[in-house]
N, C-alpha and C positions, 0 to 999 in steps of 0.2 A: 300332813297339807302344809304347815307352815314350812316345812322343808321346801315342798315343791315351789311356794310361792317366791322363797328366798331364791332357789335356782332361777326361778323364771327371772325375776327382778336383775339378778346378774347376768342372765343371758340377753336382758333386755339390754342392761348397761353396756356390756361387750360389743351388742349390736349398733348401738348409738355412737361407740368409741371407733368402731369399723366404719361406718356411715359417715363420720367425722374425717376420718383419715381419707377415705374415699374421696370425698368432696375436697380435701385439700391436696390429694394428688391429680385429681381434674383440674384444679386450680394450677398448680404446677406445669401440669402437662399442657394447659392453653397459654400460659405463660411462656413456656418452651416454643410452642409454635408460633407464636406471635414474634417472638425474638428471632427466630429462623427464618419467617416472611420477612421481616424489617430487613434482616442481613440480606437476604437473596435479594431482596428489591435493591439494595444500596449497591452489591456487584454488579446485578445486572444493568444498572445506571452508569455503573463506573465502565463497564464493557462498552456500553452504547456510546460512552464519551470518547473512549480508547479508538472505536470504529469510525467516528467521526472525523478526529483528527487523522486517523490512516486516510482516509477517503479525501481531507482536505489536502494533504500533502500530497497524495498522489496526483490529486488535481492539478496544481501549482506545478508539480513536476513536468506531467504532459504539456500544459501550457509552455513551461519554460522550453521545454525540447522541440515544441511546433515552432515557436519563434526562432531558436537558433538554428534549427534546420532551414527553415524558410530563409533566413539571412545568408545562411551557408549556401545554400542553392542558388539564391540571387546572384552573389557574390560569383562563384563558380560560374554560372550561366553568362551573365554579364562579360567576365573578363574572357571566358573561353570565345564567346562572339568575338569580342572586340580583336582577339590575339588571332582567331582564323581569318577575321576579315584583314587584318594587316598582315598575315602571311601570305595569302593568297594575292594581294595587291604585289607583295615583293616578289613573289614568282613571276608576276607578270612585268614587272618592270625589268628585273633582272634576267629574263627570258632563260630561265633554269631548263634542263634539258629532262626529258621523260625519267629517266631511271633516278635520277638525282631527286627528282619531286616525289617519286612513289617512296624512297629510301628515307627524305625529310617527310612526309607525311606519316609513315609509321612510326618514325623518332618521336612527332609531335603526339600520335596516338599513346605512345607509350608515357610520355611525359603526362598526358592528361589524365591517364589511367594513374599514375604514381602520385599526382596531387588529390583523385579520389582517394585513393587507399590512405594516403595520411589525413584527408579529411574523417574518413570512416574511423581511422584509430582514433583521433581527438575526440570525435562524439562517443565513440566507446568507453574512452577514459573519462569523459564528460558523466556520462551515464553511470556508471561504478561509484564517481565521485559523488554524483547528487544522490545516488539510491543510500549510498552507506550514512550520508548525513542527516 
């Protein structure tokens, strides 16, 4: 019987050791889980900050492009209307023939289209420059 009791005590001792090791393992797993959660929280906060910065940059870019396009449109519209008014008055004053008037009108349309194309290319360059910075 004493041998059985010794074996029982030995088994109880091993069970206690295993229980202690299991408790330590659970504690380590809990610490690992907490560390991972904290790291995930920090990373998600960083992602959110970067998203906000990107939104602010995009909003500034949109506002900037709106005002630049508005100014370019106003300048082209006002100058175009002034030019057309002076052009029509000049045609009236100098009594230009119909064929010449038609040719000059097409020439002026091509000129206005060229100015529009140049402004379009400048806006395109500006967009590339602004979006890359």
